[in-house]
C-alpha positions in Angstrom: 19.3 -19.4 3.2 17.1 -22.1 2.8 14.8 -21.4 5.5 14.7 -17.8 4.4 14.0 -18.5 0.8 11.2 -21.2 1.9 9.4 -18.2 3.9 9.7 -15.9 0.9 7.9 -18.3 -1.2 4.7 -17.4 1.0 4.9 -13.7 -0.3 3.5 -12.4 -3.7 6.1 -10.2 -5.5 5.1 -7.2 -7.5 7.6 -5.6 -9.7 7.7 -1.8 -9.4 7.3 -1.5 -13.0 3.9 -3.2 -13.1 1.5 -1.1 -15.1 -1.3 -1.8 -12.8 0.6 -0.8 -9.9 2.0 2.4 -11.9 -1.5 3.7 -12.7 -2.9 2.9 -9.2 -0.1 5.3 -8.2 -0.9 8.0 -10.3 -4.4 7.8 -9.4 -3.8 7.5 -5.6 -1.3 10.4 -5.8 -3.4 12.8 -7.6 -6.6 11.9 -5.0 -4.5 12.9 -2.3 -3.2 16.1 -4.0 -6.6 17.0 -5.2 -7.8 16.7 -1.2 -5.1 18.4 0.4 -3.8 15.4 2.5 -0.3 14.3 0.2 1.0 11.1 1.2 5.0 10.7 1.0 5.8 8.8 -2.2 7.1 5.5 -0.4 3.2 5.6 0.9 1.8 5.8 -2.4 3.8 3.0 -3.7 2.7 1.0 -0.8 -0.9 2.1 -1.1 -0.9 1.2 -5.0 0.6 -2.0 -4.4 -2.1 -2.8 -1.6 -4.6 -1.6 -4.0 -3.6 -3.6 -7.2 -2.9 -6.9 -5.4 -6.0 -6.6 -2.9 -3.8 -7.0 0.2 -5.1 -5.7 3.2 -2.6 -2.9 4.7 -1.9 -3.5 8.3 -0.5 -0.3 9.5 0.2 1.9 13.2 0.1 5.0 10.5 -3.0 6.8 10.2 -1.8 8.4 6.9 -3.7 5.6 5.2 -7.2 6.4 6.8 -7.9 8.6 3.6 -7.8 5.5 1.2 -9.9 3.1 3.3 -12.2 1.8 1.8 -11.9 3.4 -1.7 -8.6 2.3 -2.5 -7.9 -0.1 -0.3 -8.6 -2.0 3.2 -6.6 -0.6 5.8 -6.1 -2.3 9.3 -4.9 0.0 11.9 -2.7 -1.5 14.7 -2.3 0.7 17.8 1.3 1.1 18.3 0.5 1.6 22.1 -0.6 -1.5 22.7 
């Protein structure tokens, strides 16, 4: 448990009720709906959190392509190696 808490200390924690994250969620969700490429709701939360914190989004999912570079920076990882 001590090791886990130590390593978790390197991560920034973001509350889901953070007003900036909620606003980013609504903007990103509206954008994806408007362009006809809606994301699953959990993906919108991920994108909103990355957008607000400035985190680079590492993903093997191409769904986030539509958000790079306007809302976030996305680095795609080829899952086939």
